[in-house]
C-alpha positions in Angstrom: -15.2 49.5 22.9 -15.6 49.4 26.9 -18.3 47.7 29.1 -20.8 49.7 29.0 -20.2 51.2 26.0 -23.4 52.2 23.7 -21.8 51.4 20.8 -20.9 48.2 21.8 -24.2 47.0 23.3 -25.6 48.1 19.7 -22.9 46.3 17.9 -23.1 43.2 19.6 -27.1 42.2 18.8 -26.2 43.2 15.6 -23.3 40.7 15.2 -25.4 38.3 16.5 -27.6 38.1 13.5 -25.3 38.8 10.6 -23.5 35.7 11.6 -26.4 33.7 10.6 -27.7 35.9 7.6 -26.4 34.0 4.2 -27.7 32.2 2.0 -24.6 29.9 1.7 -26.2 28.8 5.1 -29.3 27.7 3.9 -27.3 24.7 2.6 -27.1 23.6 6.5 -30.8 22.5 7.2 -31.0 20.8 3.9 -28.0 18.7 3.9 -29.2 17.7 7.4 -32.6 16.9 6.2 -31.2 15.0 3.0 -28.8 12.6 5.2 -31.3 11.9 8.0 -34.5 11.3 5.3 -32.1 9.0 3.3 -31.0 7.0 6.6 -34.4 6.7 8.0 -35.6 4.8 4.5 -33.0 2.1 5.0 -30.3 3.4 3.0 -27.2 2.5 5.3 -28.5 -1.1 5.1 -28.6 -1.2 1.5 -25.1 0.8 1.0 -23.4 -2.2 3.5 -24.7 -4.3 1.5 -23.4 -3.0 -1.9 -19.8 -2.2 0.1 -19.8 -5.9 1.5 -20.2 -7.4 -2.2 -17.0 -5.5 -3.5 -14.9 -5.3 -0.3 -15.9 -8.1 2.0 -12.8 -10.6 0.5 -10.2 -8.5 2.0 -8.4 -9.0 5.2 -10.9 -7.6 7.9 -13.2 -7.6 5.3 -16.6 -5.9 7.5 -14.1 -3.4 9.0 -12.8 -2.7 5.4 -16.3 -2.1 4.3 -17.0 0.0 7.2 -14.5 3.0 5.9 -15.7 2.7 2.4 -19.4 2.4 3.5 -18.2 6.1 5.4 -16.9 7.1 2.0 -20.2 6.9 0.4 -22.3 8.2 3.2 -19.8 11.3 3.9 -21.0 11.7 -0.1 -25.0 12.2 1.6 -24.4 13.6 5.2 -22.0 15.4 5.4 -21.4 15.1 9.1 -19.2 12.7 11.3 -21.8 12.6 14.1 -24.1 11.5 11.9 -21.7 9.1 10.3 -21.7 7.3 13.3 -24.7 7.2 14.1 -25.9 5.6 11.3 -23.2 3.5 10.6 -21.6 2.8 13.8 -24.8 1.6 15.4 -24.6 -1.4 12.5 -21.5 -2.2 12.1 -20.1 -2.4 16.0 -22.5 -5.1 16.7 -21.8 -7.3 13.2 -17.7 -6.5 13.6 -18.2 -8.0 17.0 -20.9 -11.1 16.6 -17.8 -12.0 13.5 -15.4 -12.1 16.1 -13.8 -8.4 16.2 -12.8 -6.9 19.2 -15.7 -4.4 20.4 -13.4 -2.1 21.2 -11.6 -1.9 17.9 -14.6 -2.1 16.0 -15.7 1.2 17.8 -12.1 3.2 17.2 -12.4 2.2 14.0 -15.8 4.2 13.3 -14.9 7.0 15.0 -12.1 6.9 12.8 -13.8 6.4 9.5 -16.5 9.2 10.6 -14.1 11.9 10.4 -14.0 11.3 6.4 -17.7 12.1 6.2 -17.0 16.1 7.1 -14.1 15.8 4.5 -15.8 13.8 1.5 -18.1 16.7 0.0 -20.6 17.8 0.8 -19.2 18.8 3.9 -21.2 20.9 6.6 -17.9 22.1 7.9 -17.0 23.7 4.6 -20.0 25.5 4.1 -19.4 27.0 7.4 -16.0 27.9 6.3 -16.7 29.1 3.0 -19.6 31.3 4.1 -17.4 32.9 6.8 -14.5 33.8 4.9 -15.6 34.4 1.7 -14.1 31.3 0.1 -16.0 29.3 -3.1 -17.8 26.3 -1.1 -17.7 24.6 -4.1 -14.1 24.8 -5.1 -13.6 23.4 -0.8 -15.6 20.5 -1.9 -13.5 20.4 -4.9 -10.3 20.6 -2.7 -11.6 18.0 -0.3 -11.9 15.0 -2.4 -8.2 13.5 -2.9 -8.2 14.1 1.2 -10.8 12.4 2.3 -9.9 9.5 -0.3 -6.4 9.5 1.2 -7.3 9.4 4.6 -9.8 6.6 3.8 -7.0 4.6 1.9 -4.8 5.1 5.0 -7.4 3.5 7.2 -7.8 0.5 5.0 -4.5 -0.1 5.0 -3.3 -0.2 8.7 -6.8 -1.8 9.3 -5.5 -4.7 6.8 -2.3 -4.7 9.0 -4.2 -5.1 12.2 -6.5 -7.5 11.0 -3.7 -9.7 10.0 -1.7 -9.4 13.2 -4.9 -10.3 15.2 -6.4 -12.8 12.9 -9.4 -11.1 12.0 -11.9 -13.0 9.2 -12.4 -12.3 5.8 -15.0 -13.3 3.6 -14.0 -16.3 1.7 -16.9 -16.7 -0.8 -16.4 -15.0 -3.8 -19.7 -12.9 -4.8 -20.8 -13.9 -8.1 -21.8 -11.5 -10.8 -25.6 -11.4 -10.1 -25.0 -11.0 -6.6 -23.1 -8.2 -7.2 -25.8 -6.6 -9.7 -28.4 -7.3 -7.2 -26.4 -5.4 -4.5 -25.9 -2.3 -6.8 -29.1 -1.9 -7.6 -30.6 -2.1 -4.3 -28.0 0.7 -4.0 -28.5 2.4 -6.9 -30.9 4.9 -5.2 -28.7 5.9 -2.9 -25.6 6.4 -4.9 -27.0 8.8 -7.1 -27.4 11.1 -3.8 -24.1 12.0 -3.8 -23.7 12.2 -7.9 -26.7 14.6 -7.7 -25.0 16.9 -5.5 -21.7 17.1 -6.2 -22.1 16.9 -10.2 -24.4 19.8 -9.8 -22.3 21.9 -7.8 -18.9 20.9 -9.7 -20.3 21.2 -13.0 -21.6 24.8 -11.9 -25.1 24.1 -12.8 -26.5 24.8 -9.2 -25.0 26.9 -6.2 -24.3 24.2 -3.0 -27.4 25.7 -1.0 -29.5 24.5 -4.5 -28.4 21.4 -4.7 -28.5 20.7 -1.2 -32.5 21.7 -1.7 -32.7 19.0 -4.7 -31.0 16.5 -2.6 -34.0 17.2 -0.1 -36.0 16.8 -3.1 -34.5 13.8 -4.0 -34.7 11.9 -0.9 -38.0 12.5 -0.3 -38.8 11.2 -3.8 -36.9 7.9 -2.6 -38.9 7.6 0.6 -42.2 8.1 -0.1 -42.6 6.5 -3.4 -39.5 4.7 -4.2 -39.0 2.9 -0.7 -42.1 3.5 0.3 -40.9 3.6 4.0 -41.0 7.2 4.9 -44.7 8.5 6.3 -45.7 12.3 7.3 -45.2 11.4 10.7 -41.4 10.2 10.4 -41.1 13.4 8.1 -41.9 15.3 10.7 -40.1 14.1 13.8 -36.8 14.6 11.1 -38.1 18.4 10.7 -38.1 18.6 14.4 -34.9 16.7 15.4 -33.0 18.8 12.7 -34.5 22.3 13.8 -33.0 21.3 16.8 -29.7 20.9 15.4 -29.7 23.7 13.2 -30.8 25.8 17.0 -27.6 24.2 18.7 -25.7 25.4 15.5 -27.1 29.0 15.1 -26.5 30.0 18.2 -22.6 28.2 18.3 -22.3 30.1 15.3 -23.5 33.1 16.6 -22.0 33.2 20.1 -18.8 32.5 18.7 -18.7 35.6 15.6 -19.1 38.0 18.6 -16.7 36.5 20.2 -14.5 36.4 17.0 -15.2 40.1 16.5 -14.0 41.4 20.0 -11.0 39.5 19.2 -10.6 41.7 16.3 -11.2 44.5 17.3 -8.7 44.2 20.1 -6.0 43.1 17.5 -5.9 39.6 18.5 -5.3 38.8 14.8 -2.2 40.6 14.7 -0.9 39.5 17.9 -1.0 36.4 17.3 0.0 36.3 13.8 3.4 38.0 15.4 3.6 35.1 17.8 3.7 32.7 15.5 6.3 34.8 13.1 8.4 35.3 16.6 9.1 32.0 16.1 10.1 31.3 12.8 8.9 33.1 9.4 9.2 30.6 7.2 6.2 29.2 5.6 7.1 25.3 6.6 7.8 26.1 9.9 4.5 28.4 10.3 2.3 25.9 9.1 3.7 23.1 11.3 3.1 25.7 14.0 -0.6 26.3 12.9 -1.2 22.6 12.6 -0.2 21.8 16.1 -2.0 24.2 17.4 -5.1 23.8 15.7 -4.3 19.7 16.9 -4.3 20.6 20.7 -7.6 23.3 19.9 -9.6 20.4 18.2 -9.6 18.0 21.1 -10.5 21.1 23.6 -13.3 23.3 21.6 -16.7 22.3 19.6 -15.6 22.1 16.0 -18.3 24.9 14.8 -16.3 27.5 17.3 -13.1 26.9 16.9 -13.5 27.1 13.4 -15.3 30.4 13.4 -13.2 31.7 16.4 -9.7 30.7 14.9 -10.6 30.8 11.0 -10.4 34.9 10.9 -7.0 35.0 13.1 -5.5 31.9 11.3 -6.5 32.6 7.4 -4.9 36.3 7.1 -1.7 35.1 8.6 -1.4 31.4 6.1 -2.5 33.3 3.3 0.3 35.8 3.7 2.4 33.0 4.1 1.5 32.2 0.4 -1.2 29.5 1.1 -4.0 29.1 -1.2 -7.5 29.5 0.8 -8.7 26.5 -0.6 -5.7 24.9 0.9 -5.8 26.3 4.3 -9.8 25.6 4.6 -9.0 22.2 3.6 -6.0 22.0 6.5 -8.3 23.5 9.1 -11.2 21.3 8.2 -9.3 18.2 8.0 -7.1 19.5 11.6 -10.3 20.1 13.8 -12.0 17.1 12.4 -9.3 14.8 13.9 -9.9 16.5 17.0 -13.7 15.0 17.2 -11.6 11.6 17.5 -10.2 12.8 20.7 -11.5 13.3 24.5 -11.8 15.6 26.3 -14.4 17.3 24.0 -14.1 14.8 20.8 -17.9 14.6 19.5 -17.1 11.3 17.5 -15.8 9.4 20.3 -18.9 10.5 22.6 -21.8 9.7 20.1 -20.0 6.0 19.6 -19.7 6.2 23.1 -23.3 6.5 24.2 -24.6 4.3 21.6 -22.4 1.8 22.4 -21.9 1.7 26.3 -18.0 0.9 25.2 -15.8 2.5 27.9 -14.3 5.5 26.1 -10.5 5.0 27.4 -11.1 1.3 25.7 -11.9 2.7 22.5 -9.3 5.6 22.9 -6.4 3.3 23.5 -7.6 1.7 20.2 -7.6 4.5 17.9 -4.1 5.8 18.3 -3.0 3.9 15.0 -5.8 5.3 12.9 -4.8 8.6 14.8 -1.5 8.7 13.4 -2.7 7.4 9.8 -5.0 10.7 10.1 -2.2 12.8 10.9 0.0 11.7 8.3 -2.2 12.3 5.9 -2.2 15.6 6.8 1.1 16.7 6.7 1.2 15.4 3.5 -1.3 17.3 2.4 0.2 20.3 4.1 3.2 19.6 2.6 2.0 18.9 -1.2 -0.4 21.4 -1.8 -1.5 19.8 -5.3 -2.4 17.3 -3.8 -5.6 19.5 -2.7 -5.4 21.8 -5.3 -5.2 19.5 -8.4 -9.0 18.7 -8.5 -10.1 22.8 -8.2 -7.6 24.0 -10.6 -9.1 20.8 -12.8 -12.7 21.8 -12.6 -11.4 25.6 -13.0 -12.4 26.6 -8.7 -8.8 27.7 -8.6 -8.0 31.5 -8.9 
């Protein structure tokens, strides 16, 4: 195609529209709305109380609680920015009050937030699955163990840092009655991930249907159980969600057009030749892809990077014998790590806006967490069974 070619002028609007013409992508606004409703009705505080009762006695107790809360909240929202907004605004002031350094608390909130898009349901996995024709349920299953490994790694490094700096832990052992009470108060929140994941992984509902059911459940909890949700609140959440979806739709459509233009110029083939000119060894190619994606993740919006690069890199990886589910998780983890780092780190800028703490102070405290997450990335890269075990168990591997 050339500039001014009538065929090009016809194809661009078609590509722009077709990028959003997908039933699977209907899950996105539903997941956004379900997470927003559950956060609005007081879910965050109940989850924090539940996690604190179970994990507060560990060294760096409140820091450990924030990591576990991110895992559970990730099973509801599927978004790193939503995780930061809901939990960071609560945990960071509370940790500072207990004697934690404020920049450490903010850095941990950023690091823990990327668990949310890896633990299912994940907004970014829905986009990848719809874009590449990969089973979204399979991607959800594949993300479970990597997400838990990141959480475990963060808890271990937090335990080490907390002991070295003398951060506090709760000495009082919670009574059985207190544990039961906290579990009961959080039970409505804890059922949400079970409804979403159970329905999808068992095969009862599609991800889109599960997201719609989650919204219905959240509305029931908000209006009739907690009774803290009003029609005015719902209108505001719908308005905010429509703005968010409009932004994502514009990014996806624009990036899809660019990806199509790159494909028409045979850029994927040129990129593949470039990687293979360095080495044809599968492990070296995966190393190069990981490094490339880690760099891109710091420079580009995650949605745009995924839509532009997935059609280029996925065929290269699959030709090297990498399973599509495995590579989908690698892309999601790589680009999510980029959310933590400047100059375009979405989670980093969100926590800076919430707390007012200087971005570079947070960045200096973040490197131990970045190293842990990169370590998990390379572990799941070269031990694919970690990613593929659950999909094989549930019948999503083929």
